[in-house]
N, C-alpha and C positions, 0 to 999 in steps of 0.2 A: 374367617377372610368377612369383612365388611366390603357392600358394595354400594357405588353411589352412579345415580343413571344417569345419562348425559341431562338431562332436565337438571337433576339437584346439582349438579356441580356448575350450571352453566345461571341458578339461582344461588348457589352460595358465594361465588366470584360478583357479582352483583350486591349483596352484602356487606360484602369484604369491602368495594368500593364505597358504598353510600354510607360506612360506618367508619373510613378511612383508616382502617386496617391495610398495615403495610405487608406483614409476614405471618399473618394468625394460625393458628394449626384449629382445626374445628375438632374438640373434645365432646366424644357422643359417648353418655352414660346414662345408666339406670339408676333410678332413689325408689327409695318406698314412698308410699301415696297415691293417692287417686282411686275414682272409686274400682278399679281394678287390682289395687293392691300396687303394682310396680310400675313408675315413671320415664318415658324418653327423658334428657335433657341434652340440649344442643348449647354452647358456646363454644366462642373464638376464646383462644388462650394466647399466650406468647412463647409458652414451653410446656415440655413433660416431663415427664419422672422416665428411670431407667428402665423401670416395668412397663409400660405403658407399651401397648403395641400398635404400631401406627405403620398407615396403609395410603401409598400414594398415588395420589388423583392427579398429576402434572402439577396445577396450579393450588390445589386442596390437598392438604395435607391431614389425617384423621387421624386421633390416636386416642386408645380405648382403655382402661382401665383394667388390669385383671378379673374384676370381679363383675364386671360389670359385661366383662368379653363373654362369661359365659353365658349372658342370656340373651349376646347380640349376634355371636358366632354364625353363620348366615346370611344378618339380614343385610336388607338391600333396603338404601334409602332415597326415596326417588319426593319429586316437587309436581303437583301439579296444579296449575294456574288457572286463570281463566275465569267465567262467570259463576261456574259451578265446582270450583277446585276448592282443595283442601288446606293447600299450603305442600308443609312437606309429608312426608305419607311413608311410613316406620312399614314394609311386608318384613317380617320376623316368622319365620317357620318356628323358633322357639314359643312364642305366644299361643300356649292352649287355649285363651278368650283373652278378647279387646272390648274396651270401651266404644261408645257409637262416635264419639271424637277420636278415636285412635292414638290417642296422647297415652293413655294408661292399659295394661294388660297384666294377663296374672300367666307364671309359669311351671 
């Protein structure tokens, strides 16, 4: 299961509008790299594969490929704005260690 906070959902809807996306799907994935070994990646895509796990959050649909889901199961995506805000925040119970910026982790 992947979770999106209300704050993340609101920001994603705003980003969709700003980028002129009409029916995109948010693809959340894990790639090799970053200072801790693995990095999070967020992309708007127009289609999914039959192997993707799909999560529906009203106006936002999230797709995760099976390999990334091994690292992301139970993860909550939040958005923190304001003067000290970080942007999108990945609260991942599978991350054993993460870097200071929060965009990479090790499992």
